[in-house]
KEVO-999584 format. One line per field, with one value per atom (N, C-alpha, C): residue in three letters; atom name; x, y, z. Coordinates in nm, 3 decimals. Layout:
res = c(ala, ...)
atom = c(CA, ...)
X = c(X, ...)
Y = c(Y, ...)
Z = c(Z, ...)
***
This chain:
res = c(met, met, met, asn, asn, asn, lys, lys, lys, thr, thr, thr, ile, ile, ile, glu, glu, glu, val, val, val, asp, asp, asp, gly, gly, gly, leu, leu, leu, ala, ala, ala, ala, ala, ala, gln, gln, gln, ala, ala, ala, ile, ile, ile, ala, ala, ala, ala, ala, ala, ala, ala, ala, cys, cys, cys, glu, glu, glu, asp, asp, asp, ala, ala, ala, arg, arg, arg, ser, ser, ser, ser, ser, ser, gly, gly, gly, leu, leu, leu, gln, gln, gln, leu, leu, leu, ala, ala, ala, asn, asn, asn, tyr, tyr, tyr, lys, lys, lys, leu, leu, leu, val, val, val, leu, leu, leu, ala, ala, ala, glu, glu, glu, glu, glu, glu, ser, ser, ser, asp, asp, asp, asp, asp, asp, tyr, tyr, tyr, ser, ser, ser, ala, ala, ala, ser, ser, ser, trp, trp, trp, val, val, val, ala, ala, ala, lys, lys, lys, gly, gly, gly, lys, lys, lys, pro, pro, pro, gln, gln, gln, gly, gly, gly, his, his, his, arg, arg, arg, gly, gly, gly, ala, ala, ala, leu, leu, leu, pro, pro, pro, gly, gly, gly, leu, leu, leu, pro, pro, pro, glu, glu, glu, pro, pro, pro, ser, ser, ser, leu, leu, leu, leu, leu, leu, ile, ile, ile, glu, glu, glu, lys, lys, lys, arg, arg, arg, ala, ala, ala, gly, gly, gly, arg, arg, arg, ile, ile, ile, leu, leu, leu, arg, arg, arg, lys, lys, lys, gln, gln, gln, leu, leu, leu, ser, ser, ser, arg, arg, arg)
atom = c(N, CA, C, N, CA, C, N, CA, C, N, CA, C, N, CA, C, N, CA, C, N, CA, C, N, CA, C, N, CA, C, N, CA, C, N, CA, C, N, CA, C, N, CA, C, N, CA, C, N, CA, C, N, CA, C, N, CA, C, N, CA, C, N, CA, C, N, CA, C, N, CA, C, N, CA, C, N, CA, C, N, CA, C, N, CA, C, N, CA, C, N, CA, C, N, CA, C, N, CA, C, N, CA, C, N, CA, C, N, CA, C, N, CA, C, N, CA, C, N, CA, C, N, CA, C, N, CA, C, N, CA, C, N, CA, C, N, CA, C, N, CA, C, N, CA, C, N, CA, C, N, CA, C, N, CA, C, N, CA, C, N, CA, C, N, CA, C, N, CA, C, N, CA, C, N, CA, C, N, CA, C, N, CA, C, N, CA, C, N, CA, C, N, CA, C, N, CA, C, N, CA, C, N, CA, C, N, CA, C, N, CA, C, N, CA, C, N, CA, C, N, CA, C, N, CA, C, N, CA, C, N, CA, C, N, CA, C, N, CA, C, N, CA, C, N, CA, C, N, CA, C, N, CA, C, N, CA, C, N, CA, C, N, CA, C, N, CA, C, N, CA, C, N, CA, C, N, CA, C, N, CA, C, N, CA, C, N, CA, C, N, CA, C)
X = c(1.840, 1.761, 1.847, 1.805, 1.875, 1.810, 1.893, 1.843, 1.918, 1.845, 1.907, 1.927, 2.050, 2.081, 2.153, 2.148, 2.222, 2.351, 2.461, 2.590, 2.655, 2.749, 2.818, 2.922, 2.981, 3.074, 3.195, 3.249, 3.369, 3.337, 3.220, 3.179, 3.154, 3.092, 3.067, 3.199, 3.298, 3.430, 3.494, 3.479, 3.534, 3.462, 3.330, 3.253, 3.297, 3.316, 3.361, 3.499, 3.590, 3.725, 3.717, 3.632, 3.616, 3.557, 3.458, 3.396, 3.494, 3.570, 3.669, 3.775, 3.821, 3.920, 3.862, 3.737, 3.673, 3.659, 3.617, 3.602, 3.737, 3.839, 3.971, 4.032, 3.986, 4.033, 3.952, 3.846, 3.764, 3.659, 3.630, 3.529, 3.390, 3.309, 3.172, 3.085, 3.056, 2.988, 2.851, 2.787, 2.654, 2.660, 2.778, 2.794, 2.833, 2.844, 2.896, 2.809, 2.827, 2.773, 2.891, 2.883, 2.990, 2.954, 3.048, 3.032, 3.134, 3.085, 3.172, 3.163, 3.278, 3.283, 3.373, 3.327, 3.403, 3.493, 3.620, 3.715, 3.757, 3.849, 3.882, 3.933, 4.032, 4.090, 4.068, 4.006, 3.995, 3.858, 3.833, 3.718, 3.770, 3.701, 3.730, 3.619, 3.655, 3.557, 3.585, 3.482, 3.496, 3.389, 3.430, 3.337, 3.308, 3.181, 3.139, 3.049, 3.077, 2.999, 2.854, 2.760, 2.618, 2.588, 2.490, 2.449, 2.542, 2.630, 2.724, 2.648, 2.661, 2.590, 2.630, 2.533, 2.560, 2.669, 2.766, 2.873, 2.988, 2.976, 3.083, 3.202, 3.318, 3.440, 3.518, 3.579, 3.657, 3.568, 3.629, 3.558, 3.501, 3.396, 3.342, 3.435, 3.440, 3.526, 3.496, 3.599, 3.584, 3.539, 3.516, 3.473, 3.565, 3.681, 3.771, 3.704, 3.735, 3.674, 3.780, 3.789, 3.885, 3.842, 3.939, 3.918, 4.013, 3.960, 4.039, 4.041, 4.151, 4.161, 4.173, 4.077, 4.070, 4.086, 4.179, 4.202, 4.078, 4.034, 3.908, 3.912, 4.012, 4.016, 4.045, 4.139, 4.182, 4.112, 4.050, 3.985, 4.083, 4.206, 4.313, 4.311, 4.336, 4.344, 4.481, 4.483, 4.609, 4.656, 4.558, 4.595, 4.486, 4.526, 4.430, 4.470, 4.372, 4.394, 4.289, 4.326, 4.234, 4.212, 4.087, 4.053, 4.008, 4.063, 4.025, 3.968)
Y = c(-4.524, -4.631, -4.757, -4.863, -4.990, -5.073, -5.130, -5.211, -5.343, -5.453, -5.585, -5.623, -5.665, -5.708, -5.841, -5.916, -6.042, -6.017, -6.072, -6.063, -6.201, -6.223, -6.351, -6.353, -6.468, -6.486, -6.397, -6.373, -6.289, -6.144, -6.096, -5.959, -5.945, -6.046, -6.042, -6.037, -6.109, -6.109, -5.970, -5.905, -5.770, -5.670, -5.683, -5.593, -5.612, -5.735, -5.763, -5.702, -5.713, -5.655, -5.503, -5.441, -5.295, -5.250, -5.324, -5.289, -5.306, -5.413, -5.436, -5.326, -5.288, -5.180, -5.049, -5.021, -4.897, -4.893, -5.003, -5.009, -4.993, -5.060, -5.050, -4.910, -4.836, -4.699, -4.598, -4.644, -4.554, -4.478, -4.523, -4.458, -4.482, -4.379, -4.392, -4.434, -4.564, -4.618, -4.556, -4.505, -4.444, -4.319, -4.260, -4.138, -4.164, -4.292, -4.327, -4.430, -4.436, -4.548, -4.611, -4.740, -4.812, -4.827, -4.791, -4.808, -4.912, -5.024, -5.135, -5.153, -5.154, -5.174, -5.292, -5.378, -5.496, -5.464, -5.498, -5.485, -5.625, -5.640, -5.774, -5.869, -5.827, -5.914, -5.862, -5.745, -5.679, -5.616, -5.568, -5.485, -5.349, -5.245, -5.111, -5.075, -5.041, -5.006, -4.864, -4.783, -4.644, -4.614, -4.550, -4.502, -4.357, -4.326, -4.192, -4.135, -4.013, -3.949, -3.931, -3.965, -3.944, -3.795, -3.750, -3.611, -3.516, -3.570, -3.488, -3.421, -3.290, -3.223, -3.278, -3.286, -3.336, -3.251, -3.316, -3.247, -3.203, -3.226, -3.189, -3.281, -3.221, -3.300, -3.305, -3.420, -3.436, -3.470, -3.484, -3.522, -3.399, -3.421, -3.314, -3.293, -3.172, -3.147, -3.244, -3.305, -3.396, -3.537, -3.562, -3.696, -3.746, -3.803, -3.857, -3.972, -3.988, -4.092, -4.191, -4.307, -4.409, -4.477, -4.506, -4.587, -4.705, -4.823, -4.945, -5.023, -5.087, -5.184, -5.319, -5.408, -5.536, -5.649, -5.739, -5.854, -5.942, -5.979, -6.051, -6.189, -6.267, -6.406, -6.418, -6.337, -6.353, -6.257, -6.151, -6.053, -5.966, -5.962, -5.884, -5.740, -5.645, -5.505, -5.481, -5.443, -5.421, -5.277, -5.183, -5.042, -4.965, -4.863, -4.778, -4.633, -4.551, -4.408, -4.334, -4.218, -4.138, -4.004, -3.970, -3.840, -3.753, -3.636, -3.545, -3.418)
Z = c(2.636, 2.581, 2.571, 2.634, 2.624, 2.516, 2.434, 2.324, 2.325, 2.312, 2.306, 2.161, 2.129, 1.992, 1.999, 1.892, 1.883, 1.807, 1.859, 1.791, 1.794, 1.703, 1.704, 1.817, 1.840, 1.951, 1.945, 1.825, 1.812, 1.845, 1.800, 1.831, 1.981, 2.042, 2.186, 2.263, 2.215, 2.278, 2.267, 2.152, 2.133, 2.223, 2.235, 2.321, 2.467, 2.508, 2.645, 2.671, 2.574, 2.589, 2.600, 2.519, 2.522, 2.656, 2.705, 2.834, 2.950, 2.948, 3.054, 3.053, 2.935, 2.926, 2.977, 2.942, 2.985, 3.137, 3.196, 3.342, 3.411, 3.360, 3.422, 3.406, 3.305, 3.284, 3.364, 3.431, 3.511, 3.432, 3.312, 3.228, 3.286, 3.295, 3.343, 3.224, 3.213, 3.095, 3.071, 3.175, 3.159, 3.072, 3.056, 2.977, 2.831, 2.793, 2.661, 2.590, 2.458, 2.381, 2.307, 2.285, 2.216, 2.069, 1.983, 1.839, 1.796, 1.743, 1.702, 1.552, 1.485, 1.339, 1.309, 1.220, 1.183, 1.064, 1.078, 0.969, 0.929, 0.837, 0.786, 0.895, 0.973, 1.076, 1.218, 1.230, 1.358, 1.375, 1.497, 1.526, 1.571, 1.531, 1.578, 1.675, 1.798, 1.900, 1.948, 1.950, 1.996, 2.099, 2.207, 2.309, 2.276, 2.246, 2.206, 2.316, 2.355, 2.461, 2.417, 2.507, 2.479, 2.488, 2.411, 2.417, 2.344, 2.263, 2.187, 2.072, 2.054, 1.946, 1.809, 1.717, 1.582, 1.517, 1.457, 1.388, 1.478, 1.608, 1.702, 1.680, 1.659, 1.639, 1.768, 1.796, 1.917, 2.035, 2.149, 2.270, 2.340, 2.417, 2.500, 2.619, 2.675, 2.790, 2.904, 2.958, 3.070, 3.033, 2.904, 2.860, 2.750, 2.786, 2.683, 2.609, 2.483, 2.400, 2.352, 2.417, 2.374, 2.244, 2.160, 2.040, 2.048, 2.025, 2.038, 1.908, 1.880, 1.772, 1.841, 1.817, 1.887, 1.787, 1.815, 1.728, 1.728, 1.609, 1.595, 1.659, 1.632, 1.680, 1.829, 1.880, 2.020, 2.116, 2.062, 2.149, 2.225, 2.176, 2.238, 2.187, 2.274, 2.232, 2.171, 2.044, 1.973, 1.982, 1.987, 1.991, 2.064, 2.137, 2.208, 2.186, 2.146, 2.129, 2.210, 2.260, 2.339, 2.270, 2.246, 2.191, 2.307, 2.317, 2.428, 2.376)
***
């Protein structure tokens, strides 16, 4: 399901940085949804596998789940972690 939402410019910049990182890492975006959370100075972005059973911890086999910490003002990725 595709849903259109409005976001401010800083959130859009963070989403663009997360998408660019995912594409450069070879992530198949059709298999994931992006979860973006705003923190005081940063955004936390996580790619979560679609179709994951409720309560399942960790990533599904073959679908690593990157988590990014993105600087709010510059849109720079400060930290990247991979859950497997």
